[in-house]
Each structure stands twice: as C-alpha cells, then as structure tokens.
C-alpha positions as CSV (number, residue, x, y, z in Angstrom):
1,M,-31.2,43.6,36.4
2,P,-30.2,46.3,34.1
3,A,-29.7,45.4,30.4
4,S,-26.1,46.0,30.4
5,D,-25.4,43.3,33.3
6,A,-27.7,40.7,31.2
7,S,-25.4,41.2,28.2
8,A,-22.4,40.3,30.3
9,E,-23.8,36.8,30.9
10,P,-22.6,34.1,28.7
11,S,-25.4,32.8,26.3
12,A,-26.2,29.1,26.1
13,D,-24.7,29.1,22.7
14,A,-21.5,30.6,24.0
15,D,-21.4,28.0,26.6
16,L,-21.7,25.1,24.0
17,N,-19.1,26.7,21.9
18,L,-16.8,26.9,25.0
19,A,-17.5,23.2,25.9
20,F,-16.8,22.1,22.3
21,D,-13.7,24.2,21.9
22,L,-12.1,23.3,25.4
23,A,-13.1,19.6,25.6
24,P,-10.1,17.5,26.6
25,V,-10.8,15.0,23.8
26,G,-10.7,15.7,20.1
27,L,-14.2,16.6,18.7
28,C,-15.2,17.2,15.1
29,V,-18.4,17.7,13.2
30,T,-18.4,16.1,9.7
31,R,-20.6,16.2,6.8
32,E,-20.2,13.4,4.2
33,R,-17.0,12.5,5.9
34,G,-15.7,16.1,5.6
35,I,-14.5,18.0,8.5
36,Q,-16.8,21.0,9.1
37,R,-15.5,22.0,12.4
38,C,-13.0,20.6,14.9
39,N,-11.7,21.7,18.3
40,D,-8.0,22.3,19.2
41,A,-7.6,18.9,20.9
42,F,-8.6,17.2,17.6
43,A,-6.4,19.4,15.3
44,E,-3.5,19.1,17.7
45,M,-3.7,15.3,18.0
46,F,-3.1,15.2,14.2
47,G,-0.5,17.9,14.0
48,Y,-2.8,20.7,12.6
49,Q,-4.5,23.9,13.4
50,P,-8.3,23.7,13.3
51,A,-8.8,26.1,10.3
52,E,-6.3,23.8,8.3
53,L,-8.7,20.8,8.7
54,A,-12.1,22.8,8.0
55,G,-13.4,21.6,4.7
56,R,-11.0,18.7,4.3
57,S,-11.9,15.1,3.8
58,M,-11.2,12.9,6.8
59,A,-9.3,10.8,4.4
60,C,-6.1,12.9,5.2
61,L,-6.0,11.5,8.7
62,Y,-6.0,7.9,7.8
63,P,-2.8,5.9,6.8
64,S,-4.2,4.8,3.4
65,D,-7.2,5.5,1.2
66,S,-8.2,1.9,1.5
67,E,-8.4,2.2,5.4
68,F,-10.5,5.3,5.0
69,E,-12.9,3.4,2.6
70,H,-13.2,0.3,4.5
71,I,-13.6,1.7,8.1
72,G,-16.1,4.2,6.5
73,A,-18.1,1.2,5.0
74,Q,-18.0,-0.8,8.4
75,G,-19.1,2.4,10.3
76,F,-21.9,3.3,7.8
77,N,-23.5,-0.1,8.2
78,V,-23.3,0.1,12.0
79,M,-24.7,3.6,12.1
80,L,-27.5,2.7,9.8
81,E,-28.7,0.2,12.5
82,T,-27.8,2.0,15.6
83,G,-27.0,5.7,14.7
84,R,-23.6,5.2,16.5
85,Y,-20.2,3.7,15.9
86,S,-17.0,3.3,17.9
87,D,-13.8,1.4,17.4
88,E,-10.0,1.6,18.1
89,R,-8.0,2.2,14.9
90,I,-4.8,3.5,13.7
91,M,-4.6,6.9,12.3
92,K,-1.9,9.3,10.8
93,H,-0.3,12.4,12.2
94,R,0.5,15.1,9.8
95,S,4.2,14.1,10.1
96,G,3.3,10.6,8.8
97,R,3.6,8.8,12.4
98,L,0.9,6.3,13.0
99,F,-0.9,6.2,16.2
100,W,-3.8,4.3,17.9
101,V,-7.1,6.3,18.5
102,H,-10.5,5.5,20.2
103,A,-13.1,6.9,17.9
104,A,-16.8,7.2,18.7
105,G,-19.4,9.0,16.6
106,R,-23.2,9.6,16.3
107,S,-25.2,10.6,13.3
108,L,-27.9,13.2,13.2
109,R,-30.0,10.8,11.1
110,R,-29.8,7.0,11.2
111,D,-31.0,6.8,7.6
112,Q,-28.2,9.1,6.4
113,P,-25.3,8.3,8.7
114,F,-22.7,10.4,7.0
115,A,-24.8,13.4,6.2
116,C,-24.0,15.0,9.5
117,A,-22.2,13.3,12.5
118,V,-20.3,14.3,15.6
119,W,-17.2,12.5,16.4
120,M,-14.9,12.1,19.4
121,F,-11.2,11.1,19.1
122,E,-9.0,10.1,21.8
123,D,-5.3,9.4,21.4
124,I,-4.5,6.0,23.1
125,S,-0.9,5.7,21.9
126,A,0.3,6.0,25.6
127,R,-1.1,2.6,26.2
128,R,-1.1,1.2,22.6
129,A,1.9,2.2,20.6
130,V,2.4,1.5,17.0
131,T,5.7,-0.4,17.2
132,V,5.7,-2.4,13.9
133,D,5.5,-1.3,10.3
134,L,2.5,-3.1,9.0
135,T,0.7,-2.9,5.6
136,A,-2.8,-1.5,5.3
137,R,-4.3,-5.0,5.2
138,E,-2.1,-6.1,8.4
139,R,-3.4,-3.1,10.2
140,E,-6.9,-3.8,9.4
141,I,-6.5,-7.6,10.5
142,V,-5.0,-6.3,13.8
143,R,-7.7,-3.8,14.2
144,Q,-10.3,-6.7,13.7
145,L,-8.3,-9.0,16.1
146,A,-8.2,-6.4,18.7
147,A,-12.0,-6.0,18.5
148,G,-12.2,-9.9,19.2
149,Q,-13.1,-11.0,15.7
150,S,-12.3,-14.6,14.7
151,T,-10.3,-15.5,11.5
152,K,-13.6,-16.6,9.8
153,Q,-15.3,-13.3,10.9
154,I,-12.4,-11.3,9.5
155,A,-12.3,-13.1,6.3
156,R,-16.0,-12.6,5.7
157,L,-15.6,-9.0,6.5
158,L,-12.7,-8.5,4.2
159,G,-14.1,-10.6,1.4
160,I,-11.2,-12.9,1.4
161,S,-10.4,-16.6,2.5
162,P,-9.6,-17.6,6.0
163,R,-6.3,-19.2,4.7
164,T,-5.3,-15.6,3.4
165,I,-6.0,-14.2,7.0
166,D,-4.0,-17.0,8.4
167,G,-1.1,-16.2,6.0
168,H,-1.3,-12.4,7.1
169,R,-1.4,-13.4,10.8
170,A,1.8,-15.6,10.3
171,R,3.6,-12.6,8.8
172,I,2.4,-10.3,11.5
173,I,3.5,-12.7,14.2
174,R,7.0,-12.8,12.5
175,K,7.3,-9.0,12.2
176,V,6.4,-8.7,15.9
177,G,8.8,-11.3,17.0
178,A,6.2,-13.3,19.0
179,S,5.6,-17.0,19.4
180,S,1.8,-16.9,19.3
181,A,-1.1,-15.1,18.1
182,S,-2.0,-14.0,21.5
183,E,1.4,-12.8,22.2
184,T,1.4,-10.9,18.9
185,L,-1.9,-9.1,19.8
186,A,-0.7,-8.3,23.3
187,K,2.5,-6.7,21.9
188,L,0.6,-4.8,19.2
189,V,-2.1,-3.3,21.5
190,G,0.3,-2.5,24.3
191,L,-0.4,-5.3,26.7
192,A,3.0,-6.8,26.8
C-alpha cells in the first residue's frame, strides 16, 4: 500500500478520541477532582461547552459544597478498596436545575483514587425527577435511602444520631406528601 493511502487510515489514537468524544453518555477525566477533559455529552448534560469545564473543579456541578465534599469522601474510601465507585446522586445544571444522575468512575491508581480517574455520568432524570425542594442534608439522606441504607447506617455514615435521621425523614415525608417512608422514596426516585 502506498504511504499516502496508509496516512488516510485512522490511527488507534484517533479512534480512541472519537469513541470518547462521541460516546452517548457523559465522560470525563479528572485529576484531583478537577476536570481535565470531558466529552460533549457530559458538558451538554450540565449546560456547558467542554472547553468551559476544562480545568474547573467538579464542585461546580454539585448542588452544594457539602455534597461535593461528602460524596467525595465516601467515594474516596470505596475507591481505595476497589479502585471503582458508582452511585446515583443529584447534581446541578448550569441553570441551577437539579437532576438525578448515575455516576461511575475508575481510578488509575487505587492508592491515589483522585490523582487520575475516568468518570461516566448518565442523566436519569427521565425516570427519576427532582420534584421537591430538599435541603443538602435531606438530599444526602434520600440518596442513602435510595441506595438501601438503614437509618442506623445513614446516621453512622453522616456522623449524626439515628433520631436526627428520623426527624429528617419525617420532614421529607411531609414535603413529599406521602403517608410512609416507602411511598416517599418511591415518589422521590420516580417509582410512583
């Protein structure tokens, strides 16, 4: 094959870049929780252009600084053990609108989980809409309940008493207009 024909063939690097850029889910590469690179699907999900997010902290995509810190601490511990982390959480669009995502990531090195990681984000708001205005603490409790955690487990994780969790759950039930905790969760995660 002549050299000019070989140069027309896409390289393996070009193929990898194409796969990253055109993936139907949001992808980003982070270093110390700062966005190094993201694809169009990721940026669009949050209301940005990819270049606007490059070099920014992931904190700009969370509803609050406390949620950024708490989810980071939880993910860090799991990634130290397994090298991977995934959950479903509420994130923030550039407009301020909150929405549910499924997030999954893998670190380059287990001993330094945030040094370099690749993340996938999928907008799941079509099946799980944010319909009630909750505080950051209430969102964290709902996230843990959706993950199947008990009141005692949530209290231990958040470093507060089970009675405090019960108080938050009661307020969440009232806000949602449900008659039970299970109905509340069903409404909040889009099952009712």
